N, C-alpha and C positions, 0 to 999 in steps of 0.2 A: 541455575537459580540466580536471579539478580541480587546484587549486594543489598543488605538490609536497608541502607539509606535510600535506595531507589524504589523499593517496593511500595512506598507510600505514593509515589508518582506514577505507578504502573498504569498505563492506559487500559481501558476496558477492551478495546478492539485494536488489533494491528492489521492493517490492510497491506497485503503483500502484492506488489505490482511489478512483475518482470517486464522489462522494456528493451526493445532493440529499435533504435531510430535510424533508418537508412535514408530517409528523405525528409524534407521540411513538412510535407503533408502528414507524415507519421507523427511529427512533433505536434502538429495541430490536433491530431486525434488524441494524443496524450494530454494536451491542454483540456480538451473536452472531457476526458475521463476524470482528470483531477478536479474540474469544475463540478462534476456530478458528486464526487466525494465531498467536496466543500459544502454542497447543498444538503447534506444529510443532517437530520435532527440530532443524531448522536455525535456530540463534539468531543467525547472522551475517547479519542482515537489517535493513532499515529499512522503514517503512510511510509512504508519501506519500499522505495523505488529502486529496483535492482537494474542497473544499466548493464546489459549483456554485451558490452563491447561495442556500443553504437558509434558509427562514424559521425553522426550528428549529436552534438552535446546535449545531454539530458539536464545538466545543471541549470541552465537558464530557464528551462521550462518549469522545473520544480521550484525555483527560487521564489516565485510569487505565491506559493501555497504553504501556509504555516503547518507545522508538525509533520513535514515531509523530509525524510532523510534519504539521500542518494547513496547507494552502495554500488561501486563499480567492480566488476570482475571480468575475467576473460570469457570470450564467447563460448557458450555451451548450450546444452539442451534446455528448454524451458523448465523442466523439473529441477535442474541444477540451480537455476536462478531462483526458483521458489524456495528451495532448501537454503540457499544463501540468505534470502529474506527472513526465513524463519529464525536462523541463528542470530540475526540482528534485531529481532523484534522483542518487545517487552509486554505486549498485550496479554490479557487473560484469554482472549479469543482471537482467532485468525479468520480473515476473509481473504480469499484469493480472487484477484481480478486481473484481466488482461489489459494491456496498455491501450487497447481500442475498445474496451468494455465500458458500459454505462450502468450506473446505479440509479434507480428511480429515487426521488427525494425522500420517500418514506421507507426505503429499504432497510436502513439502519437507524433505529430510534426506539425509545421506550414507547410501549403501547402498540408497536407495529408487529403484528404476528409474524410476517414473513422474515423479519430480520434474524430471528433465532434459527431459521432453516438454513442460513448460509454461513453460520458461525461454526468454527471448529475449536473446541476447548483445548487449551494448552496445558499439558502436565509438565511442570518444571521441577 
């Protein structure tokens, strides 16, 4: 449970994004993914970018995207990276997205029926 002082600032959505960047081309795919997140109508969000021990630095890619937190951990299976992201998130709902995934601009937003189908409520 978040501390009481942080509950007021709790984002509606936490987007959990495990990432392993082995090449500069994968870094460009991550940029594309983060751009699609930035284009969402729902701005009440945070992005938890879990660096799964990448040899290419994730920090410079994430630096230009607001409300993005980078969490680094030792290489493991994607499920472990997702679980790490969950433990670092504050949102009321979770969205899981791969580092090479894309969200259509209306996927997360009020009045968009599809957005509720990808959210997982969080019980804290």
